[in-house]
matplotlib code that plots the C-alpha trace (Angstrom):
import matplotlib.pyplot as plt

x = [-92.4, -95.1, -94.7, -97.2, -95.2, -91.8, -88.8, -86.4, -83.6, -85.5, -86.4, -82.7, -81.6, -84.2, -81.9, -79.8, -81.1, -84.6, -83.5, -84.5, -81.4, -79.6, -80.5, -78.0, -76.7, -78.9, -82.1, -81.7, -83.0, -86.6, -87.0, -89.8, -89.1, -90.3, -89.5, -87.3, -84.9, -83.6, -85.6, -89.2, -88.3, -90.7, -89.3, -87.5, -86.4, -83.4, -82.8, -79.6, -76.8, -77.1, -74.0, -75.1, -78.4, -77.0, -78.1, -81.7, -82.0, -80.6, -83.6, -85.9, -84.1, -84.1, -87.8, -88.1, -86.2, -88.1, -91.4, -90.1, -89.0, -85.4, -84.9, -85.0, -85.8, -84.2, -83.6, -81.3, -82.3, -80.1, -80.1, -79.0, -76.3, -74.5, -75.0, -72.1, -71.0, -68.9, -69.1, -71.0, -72.5, -73.7, -73.6, -77.0, -76.5, -73.2, -74.8, -77.7, -75.8, -73.6, -76.3, -78.2, -75.1, -74.9, -78.2, -78.6, -80.8, -80.6, -80.7, -82.4, -81.9, -84.4, -83.2, -84.9, -83.5, -86.4, -85.0, -82.2, -79.5, -79.7, -76.5, -77.7, -80.2, -77.6, -74.9, -77.9, -80.3, -81.9, -82.7, -86.0, -89.1, -91.2, -95.0, -97.0, -97.9, -94.4, -94.3, -91.0, -91.3, -89.0, -88.3, -89.3, -87.6, -89.1, -89.5, -85.9, -84.6, -85.0, -83.0, -82.8, -80.5, -77.0, -75.4, -78.1, -78.1, -74.4, -74.7, -77.3, -75.6, -72.4, -74.4, -75.8, -72.2, -70.8, -73.4, -73.0, -69.6, -70.2, -72.9, -71.5, -68.7, -71.2, -72.4, -75.8, -76.5, -79.1, -79.9, -81.9, -85.0, -83.6, -86.9, -90.0, -93.2, -91.5, -92.8, -91.4, -91.9, -92.5, -93.7, -94.7, -98.1, -98.7, -102.3, -102.0, -101.7, -104.5, -103.9, -100.2, -98.1, -94.3, -91.7, -91.4, -87.9, -85.4, -83.6, -86.8, -87.7, -84.3, -84.6, -88.2, -86.7, -84.0, -86.6, -88.7, -85.6, -85.1, -88.5, -89.4, -85.9, -86.7, -88.5, -91.0, -92.0, -92.7, -94.6, -96.8, -97.7, -98.4, -99.8, -97.3, -94.9, -91.8, -88.6, -86.0, -85.9, -85.4, -88.9, -90.4, -92.3, -94.3, -97.9, -99.9, -103.2, -106.2, -107.3, -109.8, -106.8, -104.1, -103.3, -100.6, -98.4, -99.8, -99.6, -95.8, -95.5, -97.1, -95.3, -92.0, -92.9, -93.4, -90.1, -87.9, -89.0, -87.9, -84.6, -84.0, -84.6, -82.2, -79.5, -79.8, -79.8, -76.6, -74.9, -75.3, -74.8, -71.3, -70.4, -72.3, -73.5, -74.3, -77.0, -80.6, -82.0, -85.7, -88.3, -92.1, -95.1, -97.6, -100.4, -100.1, -101.4, -104.9, -105.3, -103.4, -103.3, -100.7, -102.2, -101.2, -99.3, -96.6, -95.9, -96.9, -94.6, -95.4, -95.3, -94.3, -91.6, -90.2, -90.2, -87.6, -85.1, -84.6, -84.2, -87.5, -90.5, -93.3, -96.1, -97.4, -100.3, -102.8, -106.1, -107.4, -105.2, -107.2, -111.0, -113.7, -114.1, -111.4, -111.1, -112.9, -111.1, -111.6, -110.1, -107.2, -106.8, -106.8, -104.3, -102.0, -102.6, -101.9, -98.4, -97.6, -98.4, -96.1, -93.3, -93.7, -94.1, -91.4, -90.0, -89.5, -88.6, -91.4, -92.4, -92.2, -94.6, -92.6, -94.9, -97.7, -99.9, -99.2, -101.6, -104.8, -103.9, -104.2, -104.2, -104.8, -108.4, -109.0, -108.8, -109.0, -111.0, -109.1, -106.5, -106.9, -104.6, -106.8, -106.5, -102.6, -103.0, -105.1, -103.2, -99.9, -101.0, -102.7, -99.6, -97.5, -100.2, -99.7, -95.7, -94.5, -90.7, -90.5, -92.7, -92.0, -94.4, -94.8, -93.8, -92.5, -93.4, -96.5, -95.6, -94.0, -94.8, -96.5, -100.2, -100.0, -98.9, -99.9, -100.8, -99.5, -97.3, -97.3, -96.8, -97.6, -95.5, -94.5, -93.2, -95.9, -96.2, -99.6, -101.3, -101.3, -97.5, -97.3, -99.5, -97.2, -94.3, -95.7, -96.0, -92.5, -91.4, -93.1, -91.6, -88.3, -88.1, -89.3, -87.2, -86.4, -89.9, -91.3, -88.4, -88.8, -92.6, -94.5, -97.8, -99.5, -100.0, -103.1, -105.5, -107.5, -106.3, -107.4, -105.8, -104.3, -104.2, -102.7, -104.0, -107.7, -106.7, -105.7, -108.9, -109.5, -106.0, -106.3, -110.1, -110.4, -113.8, -115.5, -118.8, -120.3, -119.9, -123.5, -125.8, -124.6, -120.9, -120.0, -118.0, -115.3, -112.7, -114.2, -110.9, -110.1, -113.7, -113.9, -111.0, -111.8, -115.3, -114.3, -111.8, -114.3, -116.8, -114.1, -112.8, -115.3, -114.5, -111.0, -109.1, -105.9, -106.3, -103.6, -103.5, -101.6, -100.1, -101.4, -97.7, -96.3, -98.9, -96.2, -95.1, -97.4, -101.0, -101.0, -101.0, -104.4, -107.7, -109.8, -108.8, -110.9, -110.4, -112.2, -112.7, -110.8, -111.5, -107.9, -105.5, -102.1, -101.9, -99.3, -101.5, -104.5, -102.5, -101.6, -105.2, -106.2, -103.4, -104.6, -108.0, -106.7, -104.8, -107.7, -108.1, -111.5, -111.6, -114.3, -114.2, -116.4, -118.0, -116.2, -113.1, -110.1, -112.3, -108.8, -105.2, -102.1, -102.0, -105.5, -106.7, -110.2, -110.8, -113.0, -114.9, -115.3, -114.0, -111.1, -107.7, -109.2, -110.5, -114.1, -113.0, -111.9, -115.1, -117.4, -119.3, -119.2, -120.8, -123.7, -124.7, -123.6, -125.3, -124.8, -127.8, -129.5, -129.2, -125.8, -127.2, -128.4, -129.3, -128.2, -131.5, -130.0, -131.4, -129.2, -128.9, -125.4, -122.9, -121.5, -124.3, -127.0, -130.3, -132.9, -134.5, -131.7, -130.7, -127.1, -126.4, -124.2, -122.9, -122.5, -123.0, -125.2, -123.4, -125.4, -123.4, -124.2, -122.9, -120.9, -120.0, -121.2, -120.1, -121.4, -124.9, -126.5, -126.9, -128.3, -130.2, -130.9, -134.7, -134.9, -134.4, -131.0, -128.2, -126.2, -123.8, -122.4, -120.5, -118.4, -115.5, -112.1, -109.7, -109.7, -111.0, -114.1, -114.9, -117.8, -118.4, -120.4, -121.9, -121.5, -119.3, -120.3, -117.3, -117.7, -121.5, -120.6, -118.2, -120.8, -124.0, -122.5, -125.5, -126.3, -126.6, -123.2, -121.8, -123.2, -122.1, -118.4, -118.2, -120.0, -117.2, -114.7, -116.8, -117.4, -113.7, -112.8, -110.8, -109.6, -110.5, -107.4, -109.5, -113.2, -114.6, -117.7, -119.1, -119.0, -117.6, -113.7, -111.0, -108.3, -105.0, -102.1, -98.4, -96.4, -93.4, -90.9, -92.5, -96.3, -98.3, -98.7, -102.6, -103.9, -107.7, -109.0, -112.5, -113.6, -117.1, -118.4, -119.2, -117.4, -117.0, -115.9, -114.8, -113.9, -111.2, -110.9, -108.2, -107.6, -104.4, -103.7, -101.0, -99.7, -99.4, -98.3, -99.7, -97.1, -98.1, -98.6, -96.6, -99.3, -99.0, -102.2, -102.9, -104.8, -105.4, -107.3, -109.4, -108.8, -111.4, -111.3, -113.3, -112.2, -113.1, -113.8, -110.8, -108.7, -106.2, -105.0, -101.6, -100.7, -97.6, -99.0, -96.5, -96.9, -96.5]
y = [-15.2, -14.9, -18.1, -16.7, -13.6, -14.1, -13.2, -16.4, -14.4, -14.8, -18.4, -19.2, -17.6, -18.7, -20.9, -18.3, -14.7, -15.7, -18.4, -18.0, -16.7, -19.2, -19.6, -17.2, -17.2, -14.3, -16.2, -17.5, -14.7, -13.6, -9.7, -8.1, -4.5, -1.0, 1.7, 4.4, 6.4, 8.6, 11.0, 12.1, 12.6, 10.6, 8.3, 8.9, 12.1, 12.3, 14.7, 16.6, 16.3, 12.7, 12.6, 15.5, 13.5, 10.1, 9.9, 11.3, 8.3, 5.7, 6.6, 5.8, 2.7, 1.4, 2.3, 0.0, -2.8, -2.5, -3.2, -6.5, -5.7, -7.1, -4.8, -1.4, -0.6, 2.8, 4.3, 6.0, 8.3, 8.7, 12.7, 12.5, 9.6, 11.1, 14.7, 15.1, 12.6, 10.0, 11.9, 9.6, 10.6, 7.9, 9.5, 8.6, 4.9, 4.9, 6.5, 3.9, 0.9, 1.9, 2.4, -0.8, -2.9, -1.2, -1.7, -5.5, -4.9, -5.7, -3.0, -3.1, -0.6, 0.7, 2.3, 5.2, 5.7, 7.9, 10.7, 11.4, 13.9, 16.9, 16.3, 13.3, 15.4, 18.0, 15.2, 13.3, 15.8, 13.1, 10.9, 12.4, 10.3, 10.6, 10.4, 8.5, 11.9, 12.9, 15.0, 15.0, 14.8, 17.1, 15.7, 17.5, 15.2, 12.4, 10.2, 10.7, 9.6, 6.6, 3.5, 2.7, 5.4, 3.9, 6.6, 6.5, 2.8, 2.7, 5.5, 3.8, 0.5, 2.3, 3.8, 0.4, -0.9, 2.0, 1.5, -2.2, -1.7, 0.6, -1.4, -4.9, -4.1, -3.9, -7.3, -5.1, -5.2, -7.6, -6.5, -4.5, -3.7, -2.7, -1.1, 0.0, -0.8, -1.1, 0.9, 2.7, 5.8, 6.1, 8.8, 11.2, 11.7, 13.7, 14.9, 17.2, 14.5, 12.5, 8.7, 9.2, 6.0, 5.6, 5.4, 6.4, 8.0, 7.2, 4.6, 2.9, 2.5, 1.3, -1.3, -2.3, -3.0, -5.1, -7.1, -7.7, -8.7, -11.4, -12.6, -12.5, -12.9, -11.4, -8.2, -9.9, -12.1, -9.0, -7.4, -10.5, -10.7, -6.7, -6.4, -3.6, -2.9, -1.8, -1.5, -1.6, -2.1, 1.6, 2.1, 0.2, 2.2, 1.2, 1.2, 4.2, 4.0, 1.7, 0.2, -2.1, -4.3, -6.4, -5.3, -7.8, -4.5, -3.2, -6.9, -6.9, -3.3, -4.2, -7.4, -5.8, -3.3, -6.0, -8.1, -4.8, -4.2, -7.7, -7.2, -3.9, -5.4, -8.3, -5.7, -4.0, -7.2, -8.3, -5.2, -5.6, -9.2, -9.0, -7.0, -8.5, -12.0, -13.2, -10.3, -10.8, -8.6, -7.9, -6.0, -5.4, -4.3, -1.8, -4.4, -8.0, -8.4, -9.5, -5.7, -4.1, -4.3, -4.9, -1.9, 0.7, 3.7, 3.8, 0.0, -3.0, -5.7, -9.4, -11.0, -14.4, -13.0, -10.6, -13.2, -14.8, -11.8, -11.4, -13.4, -12.3, -10.7, -9.2, -6.5, -3.6, -4.3, -1.3, -2.6, 0.7, 2.9, 6.1, 5.3, 5.2, 1.5, -1.1, -4.2, -7.5, -10.5, -12.2, -9.1, -9.5, -13.1, -12.9, -10.3, -12.3, -15.8, -14.0, -12.8, -16.2, -18.1, -16.1, -16.4, -20.1, -20.9, -23.1, -24.1, -20.3, -19.8, -17.6, -13.8, -10.7, -8.0, -5.0, -2.4, -3.1, -0.3, 1.0, 3.6, 5.4, 6.7, 10.0, 11.1, 15.0, 15.2, 11.5, 10.0, 6.1, 4.4, 4.3, 1.5, -0.4, -2.6, -5.7, -4.8, -4.8, -8.1, -9.9, -8.4, -9.3, -13.0, -13.2, -12.7, -15.0, -17.8, -17.6, -18.3, -14.7, -14.9, -10.9, -7.9, -4.6, -2.2, 1.4, 3.4, 4.4, 7.9, 9.2, 11.0, 14.4, 15.9, 15.5, 14.6, 11.6, 14.0, 12.6, 9.3, 5.6, 5.6, 3.1, 5.9, 9.6, 12.0, 13.6, 10.1, 8.7, 5.1, 3.7, 0.5, -0.7, -0.4, -2.4, -5.2, -5.3, -5.6, -8.3, -10.3, -9.5, -10.8, -14.1, -14.6, -13.6, -16.0, -18.7, -17.8, -21.2, -22.6, -19.5, -19.7, -23.4, -23.5, -23.8, -23.5, -26.8, -28.0, -26.8, -28.8, -25.7, -23.1, -20.2, -19.0, -15.6, -14.5, -11.1, -11.5, -11.2, -7.4, -7.2, -8.1, -5.4, -4.0, -0.2, -0.5, -0.7, -1.4, -4.6, -3.1, -0.1, 0.1, -1.2, 0.4, -2.3, -1.3, -4.9, -4.7, -2.2, -4.3, -7.8, -9.3, -8.8, -9.3, -12.6, -13.9, -12.1, -13.5, -17.3, -16.7, -15.2, -17.9, -20.5, -18.3, -19.9, -23.4, -22.9, -24.8, -23.7, -21.9, -21.1, -18.6, -20.0, -18.0, -19.1, -18.8, -21.2, -24.1, -26.5, -28.5, -27.0, -27.4, -31.2, -30.9, -29.4, -31.5, -28.4, -25.4, -22.4, -20.5, -17.1, -14.7, -16.7, -14.8, -14.6, -17.4, -18.4, -21.4, -23.3, -22.9, -24.5, -27.5, -27.6, -27.3, -29.9, -32.4, -31.4, -32.7, -35.6, -37.0, -36.5, -32.9, -31.2, -27.5, -25.2, -22.3, -19.3, -18.0, -17.5, -19.8, -19.0, -16.5, -15.1, -16.2, -14.4, -12.3, -11.2, -13.6, -14.8, -18.8, -20.2, -22.4, -21.3, -22.7, -22.2, -23.5, -27.0, -26.7, -27.5, -31.3, -31.1, -29.1, -31.1, -28.1, -25.1, -21.7, -21.5, -17.7, -15.1, -11.8, -9.1, -8.8, -5.4, -5.3, -6.8, -9.6, -13.2, -16.4, -19.8, -22.1, -25.6, -28.7, -31.2, -32.6, -33.9, -31.0, -28.6, -29.3, -27.3, -29.0, -28.5, -25.2, -23.4, -20.1, -19.3, -15.5, -14.5, -11.3, -9.7, -12.6, -15.3, -17.9, -20.5, -23.7, -26.7, -30.0, -32.0, -35.6, -38.6, -37.3, -34.0, -33.0, -29.6, -28.9, -25.3, -23.2, -19.4, -18.2, -18.5, -22.2, -22.0, -24.3, -22.4, -24.7, -28.1, -30.7, -33.2, -35.9, -35.9, -38.7, -39.4, -35.7, -33.7, -30.2, -27.8, -25.0, -21.9, -19.5, -16.5, -14.8, -16.4, -15.2, -11.3, -11.9, -13.3, -10.7, -8.0, -9.7, -12.3, -14.7, -17.9, -20.0, -18.7, -19.6, -23.3, -23.6, -22.8, -24.7, -27.5, -27.8, -28.9, -32.2, -32.4, -32.5, -34.6, -31.7, -32.9, -31.0, -30.7, -30.5, -30.1, -27.1, -26.4, -24.3, -20.8, -19.1, -18.6, -18.6, -21.4, -21.5, -23.9, -24.0, -27.1, -27.7, -30.2, -31.9, -31.0, -27.8, -24.2, -23.6, -20.1, -19.4, -15.9, -14.4, -12.0, -11.8, -8.8, -11.4, -14.0, -17.6, -20.8, -23.1, -26.8, -28.0, -31.7, -33.5, -37.2, -37.2, -36.5, -33.8, -32.1, -28.5, -25.1, -21.5, -19.6, -16.3, -17.4, -20.1, -22.4, -26.3, -27.8, -31.5, -31.4, -34.9, -34.5, -31.8, -28.2, -25.8, -22.1, -19.1, -16.2, -12.7, -10.3, -9.6, -12.3, -14.8, -18.1, -19.5, -22.9, -25.2, -28.6, -31.4, -35.0, -37.5]
z = [-3.1, -5.7, -7.7, -10.3, -10.9, -9.7, -11.9, -12.8, -11.2, -7.8, -8.5, -9.3, -6.1, -3.9, -1.9, -1.0, -1.5, -0.1, 2.4, 5.8, 7.7, 9.9, 13.6, 15.6, 19.0, 20.1, 19.3, 22.8, 24.3, 24.6, 24.5, 26.5, 25.5, 25.8, 23.2, 24.8, 23.0, 25.6, 27.5, 26.1, 22.4, 20.2, 17.6, 15.3, 17.0, 19.5, 22.2, 22.1, 24.6, 25.7, 27.8, 29.9, 30.5, 31.4, 34.9, 34.0, 31.4, 34.1, 36.1, 33.2, 32.5, 36.3, 36.2, 33.1, 34.8, 38.1, 36.3, 34.9, 31.2, 30.1, 27.1, 25.8, 22.1, 21.2, 17.7, 15.4, 12.3, 9.6, 9.6, 13.2, 12.9, 9.8, 9.6, 7.2, 5.0, 6.4, 9.8, 12.4, 15.6, 17.6, 20.9, 22.0, 21.2, 23.1, 26.1, 25.9, 25.3, 28.4, 30.7, 29.4, 30.1, 33.7, 34.6, 33.4, 30.3, 26.4, 23.9, 20.5, 17.9, 15.4, 12.3, 10.4, 7.2, 5.8, 8.1, 5.6, 6.0, 3.7, 2.3, 0.5, -1.5, -2.3, -3.6, -5.3, -6.7, -9.1, -6.1, -4.9, -5.1, -8.3, -8.2, -11.1, -12.2, -12.5, -9.6, -7.6, -3.9, -1.9, 1.4, 4.6, 7.2, 5.5, 3.3, 2.5, -0.9, -3.3, -2.4, -6.1, -6.6, -6.5, -4.6, -2.0, -1.6, -0.9, 1.6, 3.4, 3.5, 4.6, 7.6, 8.7, 8.4, 10.6, 13.1, 13.4, 14.2, 16.7, 18.4, 18.3, 20.9, 23.6, 25.2, 26.0, 22.1, 21.2, 17.8, 15.3, 13.8, 10.3, 8.8, 10.7, 8.6, 5.4, 2.4, -0.7, 1.1, 4.7, 7.3, 4.4, 2.8, 0.0, 0.6, -2.3, -4.7, -6.0, -5.9, -5.1, -6.2, -6.0, -7.1, -11.0, -10.8, -13.5, -11.1, -10.2, -13.8, -14.6, -12.0, -13.0, -16.7, -15.5, -13.5, -16.5, -18.6, -16.0, -15.9, -19.8, -21.2, -24.7, -25.5, -27.9, -24.9, -22.9, -25.9, -26.1, -22.6, -22.3, -26.0, -26.9, -29.7, -27.9, -30.1, -27.1, -23.5, -23.1, -24.4, -21.4, -18.7, -15.6, -15.7, -15.6, -17.4, -17.1, -20.4, -21.9, -23.1, -21.3, -17.4, -17.3, -17.1, -13.9, -12.3, -13.3, -11.8, -8.3, -8.1, -8.7, -5.9, -3.6, -4.6, -4.5, -0.9, 0.1, -1.8, -0.2, 3.3, 2.4, 1.6, 4.7, 6.7, 4.8, 5.7, 9.4, 9.3, 7.9, 11.0, 13.6, 12.4, 15.9, 16.7, 15.8, 12.8, 12.5, 10.8, 11.1, 8.9, 10.1, 9.6, 7.9, 4.6, 5.8, 6.4, 3.4, -0.4, -2.9, -4.9, -2.3, -3.9, -1.2, -1.7, 0.3, 1.8, 1.6, 4.8, 3.5, 1.4, 4.1, 6.6, 4.5, 4.6, 8.3, 11.5, 12.5, 10.6, 12.6, 12.9, 14.5, 16.8, 17.7, 18.7, 19.8, 17.4, 17.1, 16.9, 19.5, 19.6, 19.8, 17.7, 19.0, 19.8, 16.6, 14.6, 16.9, 16.5, 12.9, 12.8, 15.1, 13.3, 10.0, 11.1, 12.9, 9.8, 7.8, 10.5, 11.0, 7.2, 5.6, 8.9, 10.3, 13.6, 14.6, 14.8, 16.5, 17.8, 16.6, 18.2, 20.9, 21.8, 25.3, 25.8, 24.4, 20.7, 19.0, 15.5, 15.3, 17.0, 16.8, 20.4, 21.0, 23.6, 26.9, 27.1, 30.4, 32.2, 31.3, 27.4, 27.8, 29.7, 27.0, 23.9, 25.3, 26.2, 23.0, 21.0, 23.2, 22.9, 19.2, 19.5, 19.4, 20.2, 21.0, 22.3, 22.0, 23.8, 22.2, 23.9, 27.5, 27.3, 25.4, 22.0, 22.7, 19.4, 16.1, 15.4, 17.7, 20.6, 23.9, 22.8, 22.9, 26.3, 28.9, 31.4, 31.8, 30.1, 33.6, 34.7, 36.6, 36.5, 35.3, 36.2, 32.6, 32.7, 35.8, 34.1, 31.2, 33.5, 35.2, 32.1, 31.1, 34.3, 33.9, 30.3, 31.5, 34.2, 31.8, 28.9, 27.7, 27.8, 25.8, 23.3, 22.5, 22.5, 19.1, 17.9, 17.2, 13.8, 12.2, 10.2, 8.8, 6.3, 4.7, 1.5, 1.2, -2.5, -3.4, -7.0, -5.5, -5.2, -9.1, -10.7, -13.4, -13.1, -12.1, -12.6, -8.9, -8.3, -9.7, -9.0, -7.2, -3.3, -2.5, 0.4, 2.8, 2.2, 1.5, -1.8, -0.2, 1.1, 0.0, -0.3, 3.5, 4.7, 2.8, 4.8, 8.0, 8.1, 7.6, 10.5, 12.5, 12.0, 13.0, 16.0, 18.8, 17.7, 19.3, 16.7, 15.1, 11.8, 9.6, 6.7, 3.7, 0.9, -2.7, -4.1, -1.4, -1.4, -2.8, 0.2, 2.6, 1.7, 2.1, 6.2, 6.1, 6.2, 5.3, 2.9, 2.3, -0.8, -0.4, -3.2, -5.6, -8.9, -10.1, -9.4, -10.5, -13.1, -11.0, -7.8, -9.7, -10.0, -6.5, -5.3, -7.7, -6.4, -2.8, -3.4, -5.3, -2.6, 0.2, 0.8, 1.4, -0.5, -0.2, -2.9, -3.1, -6.5, -9.8, -9.0, -11.3, -13.4, -14.5, -14.3, -13.1, -16.2, -16.1, -19.0, -18.8, -18.3, -21.2, -18.3, -14.9, -12.6, -14.8, -15.3, -15.2, -11.9, -13.1, -13.3, -9.7, -8.3, -10.6, -11.7, -13.9, -14.3, -16.3, -15.6, -13.1, -12.0, -9.4, -7.3, -7.0, -3.3, -3.1, -0.9, -1.5, 0.1, -0.6, 0.5, 1.4, -0.1, 1.5, 5.1, 5.0, 4.3, 6.8, 9.6, 7.6, 6.8, 4.0, 4.4, 5.9, 4.4, 4.3, 3.6, 0.4, -1.0, -4.4, -6.8, -7.7, -9.9, -11.2, -10.9, -13.4, -11.9, -14.2, -13.7, -11.8, -8.5, -8.3, -6.7, -6.0, -2.2, -2.2, -4.4, -5.1, -4.5, -8.2, -8.1, -9.9, -8.3, -5.9, -4.4, -5.8, -3.5, -5.7, -5.1, -7.0, -6.3, -2.7, -1.8, -1.9, -2.8, -2.1, -4.5, -3.5, -6.0, -3.7, -1.1, 2.4, 4.3, 3.7, 4.5, 7.8, 8.5, 8.0, 9.6, 11.9, 11.4, 13.3, 10.0, 8.8, 12.1, 12.0, 8.3, 9.1, 12.2, 10.3, 7.8, 10.5, 10.9, 7.3, 6.7, 9.6, 11.6, 14.9, 18.0, 20.4, 23.5, 24.6, 26.3, 28.1, 31.0, 29.3, 26.2, 26.3, 24.0, 24.6, 22.9, 23.3, 22.6, 22.4, 24.5, 24.8, 28.1, 27.0, 26.6, 27.6, 27.8, 27.5, 28.6, 27.7, 29.1, 26.5, 28.1, 30.3, 32.9, 34.7, 33.2, 34.6, 31.3, 31.9, 29.5, 28.9, 27.0, 26.0, 27.8, 31.5, 32.9, 35.9, 35.9, 37.1, 36.7, 35.3, 36.5, 40.2, 40.3, 42.0, 41.2, 39.6, 39.7, 36.3, 35.3, 31.9, 33.2, 34.0, 35.3, 36.5, 37.1, 34.9, 35.7, 32.7, 30.8, 32.8, 31.3, 32.7, 31.6, 32.6, 32.0, 31.5, 31.7, 30.8, 33.7]

ax = plt.figure().add_subplot(projection="3d")
ax.plot(x, y, z, "-o")
ax.set_aspect("equal")
plt.show()
């Protein structure tokens, strides 16, 4: 929930509407699932005549079960399930539930409401989506109709209720994914519309007005915030233009869309829970917010807000989606840790992988790098190492039609079982026979956090670029790359790193010894106070350039760092400029901060912000080539700050320089971050989960050569290799040779 822009209505209802759902009985099962909807039809399509194909489908389910999977994830689209109003056809679900029960499998149901039946459009002709330009989008099997229309909403929720009534009768029914990759519109792209944005239909506009009434109370308050002269609420419209005046109206519109998605998900959740309260209900994003923007015209969900609406929130995970080069280990780790951070925040129970890429990817003529068996081994264990509580492989068969035709299958379209399917099944079998262990294991408490700030995307309102894209391409996606670069630089240190939402700092930030604040140009006033309290009580805060330049309404601060944070950081901005090349360097003039020494040159990007120390506790630790102060360290209360006059995270993401690596790893010692273990003998990624009797250790070899890492703890353990079953007399040291792409999974018990 955005504390900086959330409506009073949601604040009041936070303990009920936005509270995390209660722990349910079905949460004692760990699904290792494969997407399979009956035959070779691709989601969300269904094969006709399911009863006649029952024995063919049984053979598929037996093959899935024999490999080691314990769950099948099927789907149901609204158009197929309710071809006429009030007439429900769930034959496919009936057959799959019956087969799953007979073959000893659980069943998850994915619902697709964007594939809406035509009768909805005939009954509600005013329910079509409307673009920012006023263009009315006519569905072509997708994207369906606007959920803000009262008739559409009622019909959708009735469908969920009817499907729940049918499915709950089967003991094989595990639960739901209520919404695959939520957006305002799904599975349709209006390529003929420039900068398409939804939804501006009368029903969405009316809902937005009610949201504003709850937030501002009086129309005069809205007029003051937006700098407008509305005479009645009926005159209020969502933002469409970029002006040189206030852009608070744009911020409100985007925050409304984010909250609307969460409310819509919760309504679907409530519809099925009233009928089947003991079955798990989930949803998953196409990508976590690290890789998305709240500016997106089709609407972007907020991971922290969405995770509070369902039993488990998750993400899709396609490391080789449809490109020639796959994503590297740090990129994959950042995606997983971001989702983990949202899923476990505020005492959350965890998170799911809604879709894990099963085979090579295609989008039209784009074909990905080959997905190898060792890829699935590393990807799956990487998610499990971060406390995922469900894995769903996409998909059993490759896609049989559409622009993804031929891609993403665990097996071949003719039914040939692949080695990668066997590897995935072997992991599923390990997890299934250790259900209780993996269900109760939790990630260790992190002492390092990177702040995720959706407002960083809002600077300038609809004026999307704060500067031209430079020759190095380092301005586009600077919000993402600032966070990703910091994570990447810390990745080799093998310390737990959380992402923390700037709207949810209260009660959470104080657990961290080191907080990194990337690209902090726009932050909420409330968060500024929480950051100040964090430092005052002993925290170490590292901030990049132009801290709190703007507040949550887009109003500029008189002093930068703004919102009073100049007193916390012990410095203020004296001047700022963009560099002609987009690059700069911070030449270090100190020897006691972040492992850098006098003369070291730390790369930066975009800005050179001259920082003037203020107060007796502040001192300059780096300068630009001009000699102007580029970084200031200071103390405040029991804590300390380091303020940087450029963007170091994005510079590292693009250049991977040795000085940047040394800087970020040195911040761990500067802040006193504990190391959970020591590792020697070759580069390896090591992650831990905490269990009731000890730890689960995961060691990954991402190198192209064998490594033999030695991991040393302060305590002694006995252990067992969870894959082979081999007992290990570990003591306080573990050592093993790992081949390229190998993963070692060990349950370590305290004596």
